[in-house]
C-alpha angles and dihedrals in degrees: 000000000000119000105241097207100036112169095000118140113226137186119203117184120209087020103148100085143013121359093355091053087052090054094049095049092046093048089052093048087052092056101264126139105235134212105200104206118188138138090210087230129159119263091265089052098254123130129012140227134183091206103085097049090048092053090057090051091050091050091052093047090048089057090051099262134127121245143140133197126241128191101190118137102239094199087065110086095217093039087056090052091051091050092056094042094046089051092052091045092052102039102022098239147020127233107162136031118190111191103204109138120117149147134206131222101166118194136147109261093247090058102036116118124218091248094053090051095044094046095053096041090046093053098040105034105024088034087059094040098050099052091040091051094053096040087050093051090052092050093044090053090049091048093049087048088061097258115141105238123200102175137157137209118191115189128191120228126160142233082242090064101040097035105020136238132200118250095030108080094133093045094039094049091048090050094047086052090053089052091053093043086054093056096047095043090051091057095042095046102042093089089061096051096260121137117200123194136154139215130211101203129195117204143133105255141151088267099047087046097193102011111275093194095032090061088059106033118065115210117182110225132191123237110295097014116120103207092191096053112123095222088067088077097059099074090066095045093048091047090053088056093051130094089255091067096055094116095047114095139140094029134129119207130197110217133178130147106329094335123108124174136165114246108222110210130217117321127184107254132188115349147181131199121198092183090228139059115293127235107225091235092056090065092066092099100018100065098045090049090052091049093048091055093046125090114263115252115267121256124222088285088069092244133095117246107280097019121112129213117261 
C-alpha cells in the first residue's frame, strides 16, 4: 500500500498524548516527517514536561520514521513563530499544520472565573491562530516567490463548539471560534495553495475523561473495534493532508470511530421581509412563527431531535 503523505513535513500540536499522538504516529506511518509539538502540560494546562513528546518521537524513529520533538507554547505568538521557523530550519520545508493542542477547565457559566475563561480560550483559539498565522505567512511568501505551494491546515473544533454543551462555555466558545477561523482562513489562503479544514472529533482521551461526546453519540462497532479510541481520528486527518484532498477546503468534519460526516454550518432559514421598519410589538406573532418553521438546533449528536443521519 502506498504512503499517502510520503516526504511531507508535518507539525502536530498537542501531539504527545491522545488524539494528537494518534495523528503523529499515523502521519509517520504514512511517510511524513513529523514535528511532535507538546508542552507536556496537565489537562487543565498547568505544568509541563518534555518526556511525553520525546516518547512519541522515539516510537516513530523505532519504526523507521523521522521525527523531532518541540516544546514551544503555541498560544505564545513568538513561540508559534519559532515552531514554524525551527521546522523549516530542520526539515527544509513545511507542508502540513495540524492544530490539535488543548486544555479543559469545565465550569457552569455562573461559576466560571475570568482566569478559567482566558486560559481555555488562549490555548484553543489563540493557540490555533498563532501557528496558523505564521505558517500562512511562510506559504504566502513561497507562493509570491513563484514556488508552487500545496499546503494543508487541519484545525480541531468540537461538537461542544458547533452544537453546544452545558458546562463548557469557555471551551465551546473557543471551538466555535476555531470553526469560524477555519472558514475564513480557507477563503483567504486558497489563492496561495493552502487548503484549510477542521475536524470535530469524538474519542475517549485523557482530556475528555469519560467521553463527553461518546456518551451522547452511538456508534455501532464490530467485534474488537473500540469506537472511542483516539487513534480512530487520524486517518481522516492524514487523508485531508494528502494530494487526494486538494479540492477540499473550508469544511468541518465530525469524526468518531468509523463514522465521518460533514458538519453543515449556519444557513439562513425561514424569513419574512416587511419592506419597512418594524414596530417591536408587531413581532409578537412574527418571530415565534419563524422559529416554529425553522429546524431545531442540533444536539451533540450533530442532528436535531427527530432527525436521522443520512
